[in-house]
C-alpha positions in Angstrom: 0.0 0.0 0.0 1.3 3.5 -0.9 0.7 6.6 1.2 -2.7 7.2 2.6 -4.5 10.5 2.1 -7.9 11.7 3.9 -9.4 13.0 0.6 -12.6 13.4 2.1 -11.6 16.3 4.3 -12.2 19.9 3.5 -9.2 22.3 3.2 -9.6 24.5 6.2 -8.2 27.4 4.4 -10.0 27.2 1.1 -13.3 25.6 2.2 -12.8 23.4 -0.8 -12.3 19.6 -1.5 -8.8 18.5 -2.8 -8.4 18.7 -6.6 -8.4 14.9 -6.9 -11.8 14.6 -5.5 -13.0 17.2 -8.0 -11.7 15.4 -10.7 -13.3 12.2 -9.5 -16.6 14.0 -9.1 -16.2 15.3 -12.8 -15.8 11.6 -14.0 -18.8 10.7 -11.8 -20.9 13.5 -13.5 -20.0 12.0 -16.8 -21.1 8.6 -15.9 -24.3 9.9 -14.4 -24.9 11.7 -17.7 -24.4 8.4 -19.6 -27.0 6.7 -17.4 -29.5 9.5 -17.7 -29.0 10.5 -21.4 -29.3 7.0 -22.9 -33.1 6.4 -22.8 -33.9 9.9 -23.7 -31.6 9.7 -26.8 -32.7 6.3 -27.8 -36.4 7.3 -27.4 -36.0 9.9 -29.9 -34.3 7.7 -32.4 -36.8 4.8 -32.1 -38.9 5.7 -35.2 -35.8 5.8 -37.3 -34.6 2.4 -35.8 -37.9 0.7 -36.6 -37.9 2.1 -40.2 -34.5 0.4 -40.7 -34.7 -2.7 -38.7 -38.4 -3.5 -38.8 -39.9 -5.5 -35.9 -42.4 -2.8 -34.9 -44.3 -5.5 -32.9 -41.2 -5.8 -30.6 -40.6 -2.1 -30.3 -41.5 -1.8 -26.5 -38.9 -4.6 -25.8 -36.1 -2.3 -26.6 -37.0 -0.1 -23.7 -38.4 -2.9 -21.6 -35.1 -5.2 -21.8 -33.1 -2.0 -20.7 -35.3 -1.3 -17.7 -35.5 -4.8 -16.6 -31.8 -5.6 -16.6 -31.1 -2.2 -15.0 -33.7 -2.8 -12.1 -32.6 -6.4 -11.5 -29.0 -5.7 -11.5 -29.2 -2.5 -9.4 -29.0 -4.2 -5.7 -26.4 -6.9 -6.9 -23.9 -4.0 -8.1 -24.2 -2.2 -4.7 -23.6 -5.4 -2.7 -20.6 -6.3 -5.0 -19.2 -2.7 -4.4 -19.4 -3.3 -0.4 -17.9 -6.9 -0.7 -15.1 -6.3 -3.3 -14.3 -2.8 -3.4 -16.2 0.1 -5.1 -13.5 1.2 -7.8 -13.3 -2.2 -9.4 -17.0 -2.9 -9.3 -17.9 0.6 -10.7 -15.4 0.4 -13.6 -16.7 -3.1 -14.4 -20.3 -1.8 -14.7 -19.0 1.1 -16.9 -17.3 -1.5 -19.2 -20.3 -3.6 -19.5 -22.4 -0.5 -20.4 -20.0 0.5 -23.0 -19.9 -3.1 -24.6 -23.7 -3.0 -24.7 -23.7 0.4 -26.3 -21.2 -0.8 -29.1 -23.1 -3.9 -29.9 -26.5 -2.0 -29.8 -25.0 0.3 -32.4 -24.0 -2.7 -34.6 -27.3 -4.6 -34.4 -28.6 -5.9 -37.6 -32.2 -6.7 -36.6 -34.6 -6.1 -33.8 -33.8 -9.2 -32.0 -30.0 -8.3 -31.6 -31.0 -4.8 -30.5 -33.1 -6.0 -27.8 -30.5 -8.5 -26.5 -27.7 -5.9 -26.6 -29.9 -3.3 -24.8 -30.1 -5.9 -22.0 -26.4 -6.1 -21.8 -26.4 -2.3 -21.8 -29.0 -2.2 -18.9 -27.0 -4.7 -16.9 -24.1 -2.2 -16.9 -26.3 0.8 -16.3 -27.6 -0.8 -13.1 -24.1 -0.2 -11.6 -23.7 3.3 -13.0 -26.2 5.2 -10.8 -25.3 3.1 -7.7 -21.8 3.4 -8.2 -21.8 7.2 -8.6 -23.8 7.6 -5.4 -21.8 5.0 -3.4 -18.5 6.5 -4.3 -19.8 10.0 -3.4 -20.8 8.4 -0.1 -17.1 7.0 0.4 -15.4 10.3 -0.5 -17.6 12.9 1.0 -18.9 13.0 4.6 -22.7 13.5 4.7 -22.4 16.9 6.1 -20.6 18.0 3.0 -22.5 15.7 0.6 -25.6 17.8 0.0 -24.1 20.3 -2.3 -22.4 17.5 -4.6 -25.6 15.5 -4.7 -27.3 18.6 -5.8 -24.8 18.9 -8.7 -26.0 15.3 -9.6 -29.4 16.3 -9.7 -28.5 19.0 -12.0 -26.9 16.5 -14.4 -30.2 14.7 -14.2 -32.1 17.7 -15.2 -29.9 18.6 -18.0 -30.1 15.1 -19.4 -34.1 15.2 -19.3 -34.0 18.4 -21.3 -31.2 17.9 -23.5 -31.6 14.2 -24.3 -34.4 14.4 -26.9 -32.7 17.4 -28.7 -29.3 15.4 -28.5 -31.0 12.3 -29.9 -32.9 14.3 -32.6 -29.7 16.0 -33.7 -27.6 12.8 -33.7 -30.3 10.8 -35.6 -30.8 13.5 -38.3 -27.1 14.2 -39.0 -25.1 11.0 -38.1 -27.6 8.2 -38.1 -29.5 6.3 -35.4 -26.4 4.1 -34.5 -24.6 7.0 -33.2 -27.3 7.4 -30.4 -25.4 4.3 -28.9 -21.8 5.0 -30.3 -21.8 8.6 -28.5 -21.5 6.6 -25.2 -18.1 5.3 -26.1 -15.9 8.4 -26.0 -17.7 9.7 -22.9 -17.4 6.4 -21.2 -13.6 6.1 -22.0 -13.0 9.5 -20.6 -14.7 8.6 -17.4 -12.9 5.4 -17.1 -9.4 7.1 -17.7 -10.3 9.6 -15.0 -11.5 7.1 -12.4 -8.5 4.8 -13.2 -5.9 7.5 -12.6 -7.4 9.6 -9.9 -9.7 7.4 -7.8 -8.0 5.4 -5.0 -10.1 3.4 -2.6 -9.0 0.7 -0.3 -9.1 -2.8 -1.9 -11.7 -5.2 -0.3 -12.0 -8.9 -0.4 -14.9 -10.6 1.4 -14.3 -14.0 2.6 -18.2 -14.7 2.2 -19.2 -16.0 -1.3 -21.9 -14.2 -3.4 -25.5 -14.9 -2.3 -26.4 -16.6 -5.6 -29.9 -17.9 -4.3 -30.6 -14.3 -3.2 -29.6 -12.8 -6.4 -31.8 -15.2 -8.3 -34.9 -14.6 -6.1 -34.6 -11.0 -6.1 -34.0 -10.9 -9.9 -37.1 -13.0 -10.5 -39.1 -11.1 -8.3 -38.1 -7.7 -9.7 -38.5 -8.8 -13.3 -42.1 -10.2 -12.5 -43.0 -6.9 -11.0 -41.7 -4.8 -13.8 -43.4 -7.0 -16.4 -46.6 -6.7 -14.5 -46.4 -2.9 -14.5 -45.2 -2.6 -18.1 -47.8 -5.1 -19.7 -50.6 -4.7 -17.4 -53.4 -2.8 -19.3 -51.5 -2.6 -22.5 -50.2 -5.9 -23.8 -52.6 -7.9 -21.5 -55.6 -7.1 -19.4 -55.0 -6.6 -15.7 -57.2 -9.6 -15.0 -55.6 -11.8 -17.6 -53.8 -15.3 -16.8 -50.6 -14.0 -17.8 -50.7 -11.0 -15.5 -52.0 -13.1 -12.6 -49.1 -15.8 -13.1 -46.6 -12.9 -13.1 -47.9 -11.4 -9.9 -47.9 -14.8 -8.2 -44.4 -15.4 -9.3 -43.1 -12.0 -8.1 -44.9 -12.3 -4.8 -43.6 -15.7 -4.1 -40.1 -14.9 -5.1 -39.9 -11.8 -3.1 -41.3 -13.5 0.0 -38.8 -16.2 -0.3 -36.0 -13.7 -1.0 -37.0 -11.8 2.4 -37.0 -15.3 4.1 -33.6 -16.2 2.7 -32.0 -12.9 3.6 -32.3 -13.8 7.3 -30.4 -17.2 6.6 -27.8 -16.1 4.0 -24.1 -15.5 5.2 -23.6 -12.4 3.1 -27.2 -11.4 2.1 -27.7 -9.2 -1.0 -29.9 -6.9 1.0 -29.1 -7.0 4.5 -32.6 -6.6 6.3 -30.8 -5.0 9.3 -30.6 -1.7 7.3 -34.5 -1.3 7.5 -34.2 -1.3 11.4 -33.4 2.4 10.9 -36.6 4.3 10.8 -35.1 7.0 8.7 -33.7 4.5 6.1 -37.2 2.9 5.8 -39.0 6.2 5.5 -36.6 7.4 2.8 -37.3 4.3 0.9 -40.9 5.0 0.9 -40.4 8.6 0.1 -38.0 7.6 -2.8 -40.6 5.3 -4.2 -43.4 8.0 -4.2 -40.9 10.6 -5.8 -40.2 8.1 -8.4 -44.0 7.4 -9.0 -44.7 11.1 -9.3 -41.7 12.1 -11.2 -41.8 9.7 -14.2 -45.7 9.9 -14.3 -45.4 13.6 -14.8 -42.6 13.5 -17.4 -44.8 11.1 -19.4 -48.0 12.9 -19.3 -47.0 16.7 -19.3 -45.5 16.5 -23.0 -48.5 14.5 -24.1 -50.9 17.1 -22.8 -48.9 20.0 -24.1 -48.5 18.4 -27.6 -52.1 17.1 -27.8 -53.9 20.0 -26.2 -51.8 23.1 -26.2 -50.3 22.3 -29.8 -46.7 22.3 -28.7 -44.1 20.7 -31.2 -43.0 17.2 -30.3 -39.4 18.1 -31.7 -38.5 20.2 -28.5 -40.3 17.8 -26.1 -37.5 18.1 -23.6 -37.9 21.8 -23.3 -41.6 21.5 -22.5 -40.4 20.3 -19.0 -38.1 23.1 -18.6 -40.1 24.8 -15.8 -40.3 21.8 -13.7 -36.8 20.5 -14.3 -35.3 24.0 -13.8 -37.3 24.5 -10.5 -36.0 21.0 -9.5 -32.4 21.8 -10.4 -32.5 25.1 -8.5 -34.2 23.8 -5.4 -31.8 20.7 -5.4 -28.9 22.9 -5.2 -30.1 25.3 -2.6 -31.3 22.2 -0.5 -27.8 20.8 -0.8 -26.0 23.9 0.2 -28.4 24.5 3.1 -27.9 21.1 4.4 -24.1 21.4 4.1 -24.2 24.6 5.9 -26.6 24.0 8.7 -26.6 20.0 9.0 -30.3 20.4 9.2 -32.5 18.4 6.4 -35.9 17.6 7.9 -37.6 20.5 6.7 -36.9 19.5 3.0 -38.8 16.3 3.0 -41.8 17.9 4.5 -41.8 21.1 2.3 -41.0 18.9 -0.8 -43.9 16.6 -0.2 -46.2 19.5 0.5 -45.3 21.2 -2.7 -45.9 18.0 -4.7 -49.2 17.6 -3.4 -50.2 21.1 -4.2 -48.4 21.1 -7.6 -49.9 17.7 -8.8 -53.3 19.1 -7.7 -52.8 22.2 -9.7 -51.9 20.0 -12.7 -54.9 18.1 -12.3 -57.1 21.3 -12.9 -55.7 21.8 -16.3 -58.2 21.7 -19.1 -58.4 22.6 -22.8 -58.2 26.4 -22.1 -55.2 26.2 -19.9 -52.4 28.6 -21.1 -48.8 27.4 -21.4 -47.8 30.0 -18.9 -50.2 28.7 -16.4 -49.1 25.1 -16.9 -45.6 26.2 -16.6 -46.2 27.7 -13.2 -47.9 24.6 -12.0 -45.0 22.4 -13.3 -42.6 24.7 -11.5 -44.3 24.0 -8.3 -44.0 20.3 -8.7 -40.3 20.7 -9.7 -39.7 22.6 -6.5 -41.1 19.8 -4.5 -39.1 17.1 -6.3 -35.9 19.4 -5.9 -36.3 19.2 -2.1 -36.7 15.4 -2.3 -34.5 14.1 -5.0 -31.1 13.9 -3.3 -32.0 14.4 0.5 -33.5 11.0 0.3 -30.3 9.4 -0.8 -28.3 11.6 1.5 -30.3 10.6 4.6 -30.5 6.9 3.5 -26.6 6.8 3.3 -26.3 8.5 6.6 -28.6 5.9 8.3 -26.3 2.9 7.7 -22.8 2.0 8.6 -20.0 2.8 6.1 -19.9 -1.1 5.3 -23.4 -1.0 4.0 -23.2 2.5 2.0 -23.4 0.5 -1.3 -26.5 -1.4 -0.3 -28.0 1.5 0.9 -27.4 3.5 -2.3 -28.7 0.6 -4.5 -31.7 0.1 -2.3 -32.7 3.9 -2.6 -32.1 3.6 -6.3 -34.1 0.5 -6.6 -37.1 1.8 -4.7 -37.1 5.0 -6.8 -36.8 2.8 -9.9 -39.8 0.5 -8.8 -41.8 3.6 -7.9 -41.4 5.0 -11.5 -42.4 1.6 -12.9 -45.6 1.5 -10.9 -46.1 5.4 -11.5 -46.2 4.9 -15.2 -48.3 1.8 -15.2 -51.0 2.9 -12.6 -51.2 6.5 -13.9 -51.1 5.4 -17.5 -54.0 2.7 -17.0 -56.0 5.5 -15.4 -55.1 7.8 -18.2 -56.0 5.4 -20.9 -59.4 4.2 -19.3 -60.4 8.0 -19.0 -59.4 8.9 -22.6 -61.3 6.0 -24.0 -64.4 6.8 -21.9 -64.4 10.5 -23.0 -63.8 9.7 -26.6 -66.7 7.3 -26.6 -68.9 9.9 -25.0 -68.0 12.8 -27.3 -67.2 11.0 -30.5 -69.3 7.8 -30.3 -68.1 4.8 -32.4 -65.4 6.9 -34.3 -64.0 7.9 -30.8 -63.8 4.3 -29.6 -62.2 3.2 -33.0 -59.7 6.0 -32.9 -58.3 5.1 -29.2 -58.9 1.3 -29.6 -55.1 0.5 -30.0 -53.6 3.4 -28.1 -54.9 6.3 -26.1 -51.8 8.3 -26.9 -51.7 9.7 -30.6 -48.7 11.0 -32.1 -48.9 14.5 -33.9 -49.2 13.0 -37.4 -52.2 10.8 -36.4 -53.8 13.7 -34.6 -53.4 16.1 -37.5 -55.4 13.6 -39.7 -58.5 13.4 -37.4 -61.6 15.4 -38.4 -62.0 18.5 -36.4 -64.7 17.2 -34.2 -62.7 14.1 -33.4 -59.6 16.2 -32.8 -61.4 18.5 -30.3 -63.0 15.3 -28.6 -59.5 14.0 -28.2 -58.3 17.2 -26.6 -60.9 17.1 -24.1 -60.3 13.4 -23.4 -56.5 14.1 -22.9 -57.5 16.9 -20.6 -59.7 14.5 -18.6 -56.9 11.7 -18.6 -54.4 14.1 -17.3 -56.8 15.3 -14.5 -57.2 11.8 -13.4 -53.6 10.8 -13.4 -52.3 13.9 -11.7 -55.2 13.8 -9.0 -54.0 10.3 -8.3 -50.3 11.4 -8.1 -51.5 14.2 -5.6 -53.1 11.6 -3.3 -50.2 9.3 -3.5 -47.8 12.2 -2.5 -49.8 12.4 0.8 -48.0 9.3 1.8 -44.7 10.9 1.3 -45.8 13.9 3.5 -46.8 11.5 6.3 -43.5 9.7 6.0 -41.7 13.0 6.2 -43.2 13.9 9.3 -41.7 10.9 11.2 -38.1 11.4 9.9 -35.7 11.9 12.8 -33.2 14.7 12.5 -30.2 12.7 13.1 -26.8 14.6 13.0 -25.0 14.2 9.6 -21.5 12.7 9.8 -18.8 14.9 8.8 -15.0 15.6 9.0 -15.7 17.1 12.3 -18.8 17.4 14.5 -20.8 20.5 14.3 -21.2 22.9 17.4 -23.4 21.3 19.9 -23.1 17.7 18.1 -21.3 14.5 19.2 -19.2 12.7 16.8 -21.5 9.6 17.0 -24.1 11.1 14.7 -25.4 8.1 12.8 -28.4 6.2 13.9 -27.9 3.2 16.2 -25.0 4.7 18.0 -22.5 4.1 14.9 -19.1 5.5 15.7 -18.1 8.0 13.1 -14.8 8.3 11.8 -13.6 9.9 8.5 -12.8 7.0 6.1 -9.1 6.6 5.1 -8.8 6.6 1.4 -5.6 4.6 0.3 -3.7 4.7 -3.0 -3.6 1.3 -4.8 
């Protein structure tokens, strides 16, 4: 072992982190951008991809395969980082993601593309977890808020710029570059991490919990398929959905039982003894539920009802994402300066409830300015919650479990988004079809028979009366979806009230705080980062 340095300590003269840590943070931001941009870019390129490769009937699997692999591998990557070392595990996930990206760009048919997207998703499962866990290793919780706020900024930029970048790449370079663009960015991130990031090597004597991995993977896969297929590919009461539900429940029950017996469990159940960790898991689930539901239905409403262009779909969300970015940065700074954070989950949940209710009041006469204000209120709420949930979750466990804590928080948010899109989508579709039947009769039912979501070209071809009926139907559908989101967000507010203001760990205790700031009396000590 070479010399050791405490890279997580702030320079007392400048108040800044060492340069090496800032370089690592740049690499982590690039990696976060890879994880967030991919689906946004690929979504824009999908019509062109289908035009060249065919296989329209398998189109949904291009996204589903990636989502399934990401969700199923997320907790495994977190545990592997805790057991065998964060750096090697994180770099491995980047390499797998880049291999999947290169193969996806070379795909010759839809079957190959789906398979290669699954490989890409396996790597992506480790990207987000790795970023958050490495920040957890390098930066004490007291200082971590402002850096996680930066990561929220990367997320917002990716969601706004993704469709624009995807359209530009597809139009000028071809759809294959939607995947190849990951390669140079990934190589830069790998190079920076390899040279600058130095963490202790770990080697667990216990083997990998293979049975736990299988049970968790089967359970998560079944749940995601139920939420993806339910109400679209299959009826909610169909035999296939019932079978998947039974398999998912049985696998997860078996997984929970096995985790009490395994020598090195994939998801140690003792972390849920922390009330704050459990509450943050609930709040993270609700945040994912609301955020991805909002990002799905807001552009649809603005394009169908307000006549906005689909080309700039990312810009339509600018009021929400801009507010989310600003609030997240402020929340991170305030948390770093004061060590206080309980106010943010409470205020954030309350703002989400109000904002979603306001969105539910939109109709065919709502102006873009008014809807923008409503979106900004939701964004302010999400900005208070996005990174604080991860920060408090990490602060609620011992350092040895920080990877598992990061992956669990990410997993609950992912599952929340899956449920949000499915449940809000089912409610939206049912409401649209009902209103179309009421206002346009048999023609209305025929128009929305296959899909309640029409693209701009299909909408332009409709007769004037049918188009007006569809605009009213979309307004009614978004009303129901956002009203449901507002009700669900009440759960996050209730959970926030019970959060305990446990002192954040730091390089040194704040005035009036003991060094034992973690829940459960964990002794806090600045981690030593060693050059390897």
